[in-house]
N, C-alpha and C positions, 0 to 999 in steps of 0.2 A: 574424446568426449562427444564429438559430432560424428555420429555413425553414418550420416548421409554424405558428408563432405570429408573424406579421408584423404590426406595429402600423401604424395609419394614418399615424403620423408619418413612417415611411419614405418614403411616397409624397407626403405633404403638404409636408414640409420643403423640398424643392427648389423647389416652386412658391411657397412663402411667401418664400423667398430671392429668387426672380426678381421677385416683387411688390415687395419692399423696394427693389430696384434700379430697376425701371421706374417706381415711384411718383415718382421724382425726375428722370426722364429722364437718368439717368447714362450717360455715354459711356465712361468709363474707371474701372475698379474695382480698387483694390489688393487683391490676393489672394496666397495662397501657391500654389506651382506645382501642388499637388495639388487645387486648387479650380477649375482650368480647366473641368472638365466641368460645374460649376454654371453658369458663364457661357455655355457652349455651349447649355445648356438654355434659359437666359434669352433668348439670341438666337433660338433656335428658336421660342419663344413669341411674341417680338416680331414675327418674320417672318410667323408664322401669323396673328396679329391683323391686321397691316397688309394682308396678302393677302386675308383673309376680308372685311374691311370696306372695302377699296379706299382705304386711306389710307397716309400715310407719317408715322405718329404716334409709334411707339416707335423710338428710334434703336438702331443696332448698338452693342454693348458690346465694348470691348477690355480684356483683363486687363492690369493694371499690376503687374508682378512686378519688384521692386527689390532690388538688393544681392546680395551673395554668400551671405546666409543667409535667402533667401526661404522656405526650409523647414528649420527647426531640428530636429535629431533628439534622441532621448532620450539623457540622460547615461549610461544603463545599457545601452543597446542602439542602436548607430549605424544600425541598419536600420529603426528605428521612429521615427515622428514624436514629438517632445516634446509631451506632452498633459497637461492637468489631470485627465483621467479615468484616467490610469495609476495603478494601485494603489500604486506605489512613489513616495513623495514625493522620494526621492533621484534620480528620473529627470528632474526638471525644476527650473527656477528660478522660484519664485513671486514675484509683484510685491510681496508682503508679507514676503518673507524679509529678515532683517537681514544686515548685512555678514558676521558670523561664519558664519551659516548658508550664505550664498552661497559663501563661500570653502571651507567644508567640503565642499559638494556638488561643487565643481569639483575639489578634491583627490581625492575619491572616485570621480570619473567613470571609467568603464571605458576602458581603453586597451590597446594591445598592447605587446610587449616591445621593439620596435625604436625607435631614435631618430627624430625627425622628419626627413623627407627634405629635400633642398635645392630640389627642384622639385615643381611641382604634380602632375606625372604620377605621382610616388611615392605619392600619396594614393589612387590608384584603387581598390586592393583593401583599403583600410584605413578603413572607415566611421567608426569612432570618432575616429581622428586627423583625418579630413577634417571631421568635425562641429566639433571643438574649434577647428581652424584657421579654419573658416568663421565661428564665433561671434566670435573675436577680430577677424577681418577686418571683419565687419559693424560691430562696436562702435568700431573705429578708423577706419572709412570708408576701408578699404584693400581690395585684392584679396588672394587667398590667396598669390599669388607674393610680395607684399611682406612678408607675415607670415613666409613661409619664408626670405626673405633675411635676416631678423633672427633667426630661431629654428631654422633648419635645422641638423640635427646634434645638437641638444639632446635630452636625455632628457625624458620626460614630467614627472618631478618638478620640474625647473626651469621647464619651459613652463607647467605648471599654476599655479605661483606667479605667473608673469607674467600669465596669463589671469585668475586670480582677482582680481588687483589691478585689471585693466581692467574686469571685470564689476562689481566692487564700486563702482568709481568712477562707472560709467555708470548703474547701476541703483539704488544706495542712495538717491539723491535721489528717485527715483520711488517706491521703497518707503516712504520717510518720508512723502511726500505722500499716498500711498494710505492709510497707517495714520492720518494726520491726518483725512482725509475720512471714513474708516470710523467714527471716533470722533465725528463731527459729522453725524448723520442729517439735521438741518435743512438744512444746506448742500447735501447730496446731493439732497434733495428739491427744493430751489430750482433746482439745476443741471438736474435732470431736467425740471422744469416749463418752464424756459426753452428747453431743447433741443427739447421736444415742441412748443412754440409755434412755434419757428422752422422745425422740420421740417414742421409742418402748413401753414404759410404757403406752402411750396413744393409740397407733395404734393397738397393739397386741390384746387387748380384742375386738376391733371393727372388725378387720379382722377375728378373730376366730368366732364371732357371724355371720358374713356374710357367712362364710364357712358352719356354721351349718344350716343357713336358706336355702342355696343352696342344702345341703345334702352331702357335702364332708365327707368322712369317715376318721377318724384319725387312723393312723396305729401305 
């Protein structure tokens, strides 16, 4: 946003993300649709490395974009991605939100005045409606057409009650477990140590070989 004061992080972050992927020789990475460009950069880096050093070391990466809600939008603005950095807490569902908070946010979600359409094509120019239908479809492991078969023609008051029940049912157990873990720092530290050890066991040999190919000297 501030073109006069650009931080190093703007340039370093995409490279660090690529390093996180290549350190494990990942070939398929689950991402949101808006993250494709990061994987394209990671592939460019891999191809440049392989070409420059005459090896076939880093594999090509494919994005793994799953489900009807690969990109969940803000509850307050269907044209913006749901984000924890949004100033409005009402724009998102936090994993620490309790059932009442989740239900209230769904009820307050921005919508238009028309009832839900009966077909997916009717969602084209209705970003908020499309977002809420997509959320329900993802949580029920359905497509948007199935949701509209059940709820097409309903007003948003009734649909939001159904959606709130689904979201609470799916996310409340996650929220409860998140709160439990946050209250037990010792368990979190143990999980992090175990994860770091398992990650290092995979990444260390790959990083060491990359350094050897480049010609780094071990002291």
